N, C-alpha and C positions, 0 to 999 in steps of 0.2 A: 179922592184924597191922596195926596202925595206925602212921602216922608218929609217931615219939616226941614226947611232949608238949613236951619242951624245945625242939623245932624249930618249934612252932606260932607262937610270937611272932616268930621270925626270918623265917618265911615271910610273915606278915602285914606286918611292917615293910618287907620287900623289895618286896612288892606295892604298898604305900602309897607308897614312894619312887618306883617306876616311874610310878605315876599322877601324882605331883607333877611328874616330869620331862615327862610327856606334856602336862600343862597348860601348863607353861612353853613347850614347843615349839609348841603351838597358838597361844599368845599371840604368840610370835615370828613365826609365819607370818601371823597377822592383821596385825601391824604392817608386815610386809614387803609385804603385798598390799593395804594399806589404801587406800580410795578417799577422795577429798575429800568433804565433806558434801553438796555439791550433786549430784555425780555419783552418790553412793550413794543419795540421795533419789530421783533420776530412775530409777535402776536398779530399785529395789524397787517403785516405782509401775508401771513398765512390766512387771515380772514379775507383779505382782498383776493387771494388766489382761490379760496373756497367759493366766494361769490362769483368769480369769473367762470370757473369750471362748471359750477352748477347751472349757471345761466346758459352757457353754451350747450349743455346737455338737456336743456328744457326743464330744469328743476329749480328755476329761480323762485318758485313759490315757497320753497323751503325756508327762505329767509326774507322775502320782500313783503310778507303779510298777506299775499293774495289767497293763500290756502285758507287762512282764518276767515277772510271775507267771503270766499266761495262757500265755505261750510255754513256760515251764518245765513247766506242768502238761500241756501237749500234746506234750511231747517224744516223739519216735518211739521205740517199744520196739525193742530190738535183735533182729535176726533170730536164730533158733536156730542156733548153730554147726553146721556140717555133721557134725562128729564126734559130735554129740549127737542127730542126726536119724534114728537107727536105729528100726526098727519096735518093737523090744523097749523101748527107752527111751521112746518116745512112748506106748506102751501103759501103761507104768508111771506116766508123768506124768499120764495121763488118770485113772488109778485112785487116784493118791496123795491121801492125806488129811492130810498135813502141809504147811502153807503158810508160806512165809517172806516177810515183807513187806520189799521193798527200794525202796519208792517214793521216799524222799528222794534216793538216789543216782541214780535215773533222772532225776529232775527237775533236780537241781543239777549233775550231772556231777562233775568234779574227781577228784583222786587223793590225798586225805588218808588218814590211817590207817584211819578207819572205812570210808571208801569202798573202800579196797583189800580190807578184810575182806569187805565185802558182795559185791564182784565175784567174789572167789575162791571164797567159799562158795556163792554163787548158781549158778555154773557146775557145781561139783561136786555140789551137792544134786540136780540133775536128772540128771547123769551117773551118780551112784551110786544114783539111784532111791529116795532116802529122803525127798525133799521137792520141792515145786514152788515156785519163787520167783514172787512175785506183786506187783502194784502196784495202788494205788487210783486209779480214774479215774471221776469223776462219781458217787461214792458206791458204786461196784461194784468187785469184785476181778477183775482180769484177769491172765493169765499175764505174767510179766516178759518172756519171750521170745516173739517173734511167729512163729507157724507155723500153717498151716491145720489141722493135726491136733491142736493143743492146744485145750483148752476155750476157748470164747469168753468165758465168765464163770464165776465160782465161787459156788455157794450152799452155805453151811455145813450140815453134817449132824451128827448126834449122834456124839460121839467125835472130831471133828476137832480138830487142833492148829494154832493160829495163832501164829507166832513173829514178834515185832518185832525184827529183827536190826539195823536201820538206826538212824541218829540221828533218831528220830521225834518228838522233843518239840515240833517246830514244826508238827505236823499233828494235834494232839490232837482238834480238832473233827471231823476227817474219820474218825479211828479210832473214836471213841466209839460212833457208830451201828453200825459193823461189829462191834465187840466185844459190843454188846448182842445182836446177832443170834447171835453165837457163844455167848453165855451162855444165850440162849433155847433152844438145841438141846443144852445141856449139853456144849459144847466146852471146850477147854483153852487158856487164854491163857498164852503163854510170852514173857517179855520179856528181852532181852539188855541187860545193864547194862555199859557200857564204862568208866564211872567215876562218881564222885559229886562231881566238881570244882565244879560250880555251887552245890551245897549246902554243901560243907565250906569252899570257898575262893571266895566270890562275887566278891571283888575281882579274881580272875584271869580273869573272863569279862565279857561285856557285861551291863548291867542287864537288858536284854530277855531274854537267854538265861537268866539266873537266874530271872526271872519265869516264862518258858515251862517251864523244866526243873522248877521247884518244883511247878507245876500238874500237869505230866505225871507227876511222881513221886507226887503225892498221889492223882490220879484214875485212874492206870493202873498204875504199878509196884506200888503197895501193894494193888491189886486183882487182881494177877496170880496164876495158879495155880502157876506155876513161874518162877524167875528164874535166868538163866544169866549168869555174869560172865566177863570175859576173863582173869581171874587169881584166884587164891585170895585175894590181898591185897585186891582189890576186893570180893570176897564177904564177907570179914571186916569191911571198912569198912562195908558195907551193914548187916550184922548189928549191929555196934556202934552205928551211927547210929540204927537203928530202936529199939534198946534205950535209948539215951541220950535220945531224944526221946519215948519211950514211945508209939510209933506202932503202930496196929493193922494187921496184915497179914491176908490171906485165910486162913481155917482150912486147916490141912494144907499150908501153903506149903512147897515144897521148893526148895533152892538148890543150884546146881552151878556148876562152872567148867571151862573147857577152854582149851587152849593154842593160840595163833595160829601160823600158818605163817610161814616166812621166805623161801621161794624166790619168784622172780618168774616164775611159770608163764605168766601172761597178759602176754606181753611187748609193749611198745610197738613198733609197726611203723615208727616214724620213725627217721631216721638220728640219730646222735649230733650234737648241735649244735656249732657252731664254738666257742662259749663253753666247753663242757665239754671239748672237745679241747685248748683252750689250757691248761686246768688241768694236763693231763698232759704238755705239751710241755717244761716246765721240769724240771730234775733236782732242784730244791729240794723236799724232802718236804713234803707237805701233810697237815694234820689236818682232818677233815671233821665238820660238824654237819648234821643233817637234821631239818627240822621247821619249821612255820609260825612266823614271828616274832610272838611274843606274850609277855606278862610271865612266865608260868609256865615258859617254856622257858629262861629265865635266860641268854640270849645275852650280856648285859652282863658277867656273871661270866666267861664264856669270853674275851670281848674284853679284860677286865682282865688275865686270865692271860697272854694272848699279848702284850699290851703289856709285861708284866714280862719275858717271854722275849726279846722283841726288844731291850729295854734291856740284857739280859745278853749280847747278841750271838748269840743263837740264831737261825740262819737257817732258819726254818720258816714255812710259809704256813698260813693259816686260811681254809678254804673253807666257806661256808654255802649250803645248798640248802634253799629254802623260800620260799613267798610271804609277802608282808606281811600280817599279820593285825591283830586289834584291838589298840589301844594300842601301835602300833609306830612312830608317827611320829618320836618322839625317837630310837629305835634306828636307824631308816633314816637320819636326819640324821647321827648319829654315824658310821655305816658309810661313807656317801657322802662325808663331809667328812674322813674319816680320812686322815692322811698316807700310810698304806700301802694305801689302797684302789686296786685295780687292779694292785697289785704283790704284796704278801704278805697282803693281805686281799681275798678275792673273794666275791662274792655272786651266785648263780644263782637268780633269783626266778621263772623260768619253765621250770625244768628238766623234761624229759620222763622217762619211765621209762628210755629208752635212755641219757639223760644220767646218771641215778642209777646204773644198771648200771656205766657207764664210771667214774664217780667212786668208787663203792664198791670196784671192782676194783683201783684204783691208790692208794688212800689209805694213809697210814702208820698211821692209827688213826681211830676214831670218837670224838669228844668229845661227851658227852651230859650237859649240865649241868642238865637239867630238874629241877624240885623237886616236881612233882606229876604223876603219870602213873597211868593205869589198867592199862597193860601195858608199853609202850615198844617199839613195832614196829621202829624203826631199830636198836635194840640187837641184836635177833635177825637182822635183815637183814644187818648188818655181820658178825655171827658166821657167817652162811651163806657169806660171801666170805672167811672166814679173817682178817678185819681185826680187830686188837686193839681193845678198847673201854675207854675211861675214862669212868666215869659217876658221878653223884651217889650217895651212900650211902643209897639208899632200899630199904625192904623189898621192894617189887615188883621192883626190879632184881636183888636177890639171888635172888628166886624165879625170875626169867627167865634171868639170866645166871650165877648161882652163882659158882664159883671162877674162871670164865673172864673175869671183868671186873675191872679195876682201879678201886677205889672211892676217891673223894675226899670230904672233908668237905663237907656241904651248904652251898652259898653261900660257900665259902671259895676265893677266886681264887688265893691264895698256895699252898694245898695242891694245887689243880688245876695251877698252873704247874709245881710240883715234879714232879707225876706225868707231865706232858707231857714235861718235859725229860729225865726218867729214861728214858722210852720212846724219845725222840728219839735218845739216846746208845746205846741197845741195838742189837745186830744185828737187821736186818729178818728177821722170821720170821712166817710165816702161822700163825694160831692157830684152826684150825677148831673152832667151838663146836658141841656136839651140839644140833641144832635140829630142830624139827618141819618137815615139808613141809606145804603146804596140803592135800595128799591126806591126810596124817596128821590134820591139824586137822579136816577135814570128817568123817572117820571117827569121831573122838572126839566131835564134836558130835552126829552121828547116834546114837551109842551112848547119850549122855545122854537124847536125846529119845525114841528108840524103846523103850528099856528102862527108862525112868524111873529112870535110874541116877544121880540127884543125890546129892551128897556129904553134904548136911546140911539142916537146917531152921532157921528163925529162932529157935526156942526152945532148941535144944540147944547153941548156941555162946555162951559167956560174952562179955560186951562188954569 
């Protein structure tokens, strides 16, 4: 299922309008921070001198970004959790011939949707003894977990399966030599496709990401032996895109999909922050949105809806949990300068998992206005807590949430406001959604890989 054609122009126009707002905000900030011509000339000359001298002294890493990159590549691998360190588990890990690459999550850290998937699956793959999570370091594969009884490095053998689970499009140059080694021994490359957003909606991501993703897609995804998607909708979008562009895939390519989990098994050890506690001290009900601030998440649509509600006298709060992302300066300005900011409009941009637990558990509902998603993890996380969900009318959300979600017309703030008001006036009632646990998700993924139980191939599904 693809997003209906009639919505494509609406999405493109919305993204273009957000970019225009961003440009205006950047201009506003430049004017506010403007230097006089003499000071600006002196500043840029001094900066040029600083860069030149530090480079000559071998200290260019202080300003060219290499120090950050080097530190990320040398990030310490986590110790194997004690509950996974049994003799049987370690023996299985040493003999395992399915490898799951999780390098970007180790290097970058963070707790976005993809990174949560990676961490949850990595832990269960070794616990359930179906795969060994690995990372790339200096051109070699090492176990993701650090333990003296795990292999010091991995050399591919015939029949090995190597799965790219993570957001790996930024490290193509490191993966290609490894994949060549895998091909040389007749191994199988499995790539996980979380979405096709940079290809289908390039305005919704950075130009650099579009470039990296496109090259990754061409040189790696299309050369994969198996492709696993996080939803059937994403799989069908892939098949349709390949057919529409008349792209060649590897012979006998098989495509599958599996469902992500919703429980927070890997809990944050930190305490709930004071900011999150403040959210729940008021008796005024709050509606929650979770996700990075970026154009495709459509936070302006939700803000428009709440402004309509507040003008109608509806005393409800809107709480946003998510860090600032690309093209979010205009939205940040709108939030922080809003007359309701700190009162009925709250933004937690550094929330921990403990904060997320706390806010999910007490929310009146989740508001999910996103217009482009590969799965929609917040939707099932809210369902796990029994929190009602109001979401955009997208095929993938129907697949994920079914009849347990209240859908509003895409990019329609009036319809969204009406749906929120209706739920606001209804009696509070928990609505437990049937959801997968991460244990279920890991078992489903293992079944696909170990039994070659993929649902379709690129040729058998019409575009």
